[in-house]
N, C-alpha and C positions, 0 to 999 in steps of 0.2 A: 415563148409558147406557153400560154396559160391553160389551165384546166377549165373545162366546162362543167361547173357544179350543177347546172340545170339538167344535164343529160341524165336520163333515168335508166338504171340498169334493168334488164329484162325480168329479174326476180323480185323487183320492188313492188310492194303493194301500193294501192291508192292512198291508204292511211299514212304510209311512210312518206309518200310524195307530198301529202298535205303537211306533214310535220316538217319536212324539209323546206317547203315554201314558207311556212310560218317562221322557221328559224332564219331563213334568208331575209325575210322582212324585218325581223328583230335586229339582225346584223346591220341592215341598211339604216334603221332608226339609230342604232348606236353610232354609226359612221356620221350621220347628220348631227347628232349631239356632239360628237368629237369635233366636227368642223366649227360649230358654234363656240365650244370651249377653246379651240385653238385661236379663233379671232378674239375672244374675250381675254385670253392669256396675252396675246400680242398687245392689246390695248392696255392691259394692266401693266405690262412692261413699260409702255410709253408713259403712263401716269407716274410710275416710280421714277423714271428718268427725268420727267418734268419736275417732280417734287424735289429731286436731288439737285437739279440745276437752280431752282428757285432758292433752295436752302443755301447753296454755295454763293449765290448772288447776295443774299441777305447777310451772310457772314462776311463777305468781301466788303460790303458797305458798312459793316459794324452795327447793323440793326439787330441788336440782341433780342429784343422783344419779338420781332418778326421771325428771327432764326429759331427761337424757342417754339413758337407756334408751328413753323414749318417742319421742325424736327418731329413733332407729334404727328403731323400729317404724313410725313415720309414714313414713319413707323406704321401708321395705319395702312398706307398704300402697300407697303411691303407685306403686311399681314394678309391683306386681301389678295395680293398676288400669290402668296403661298397657298391660300385656299383654292384659288382657281387652278394653280399648277397641280395641287393634289388631286383635284377633281379630274383634270385632264389626264394625268397619269393613271388614275383609277379606271377611267373609261377606256383608255388604250389597252390596259391589261384585260379588261372585260371583253373587248373586241377580239383580242388574241385568243382568249379562252373559248369564246363562242365559235370563232372560226375553226379552231381545232376540233371542237365538239361536232360541228356540222360535218367536217371532213371525216371524222371518225364514224359518225352515223351513216353518212352517205356512202362511204367506201367500205363500210362493214368492218372497220378495224377495231381492235381491242385497245389500241393506244397509239398516239402519235409522238414520235421522238422530238 
């Protein structure tokens, strides 16, 4: 049973309702960004796995020149993955903070545990 955050309390002003609508829209935008970052993170994981497999194959065949090149590419892929993962974690935290702030404001609470 979920809460209906759109339900307006009788004592709420129109300005408060407008602020709530704006906050809810912002939260929706953050969720959309999170979805994009989640897909990007998953693709970055695939790229790291592919780079790792190519490196293993080059090492198995004794192709040291190719292995050296692929080692650099693998490290670059891991670095990009870390960047995407950091962004994803940051936006998830932001979503949590904004959701709590919306609840605090909407429910008139001084703090949420």
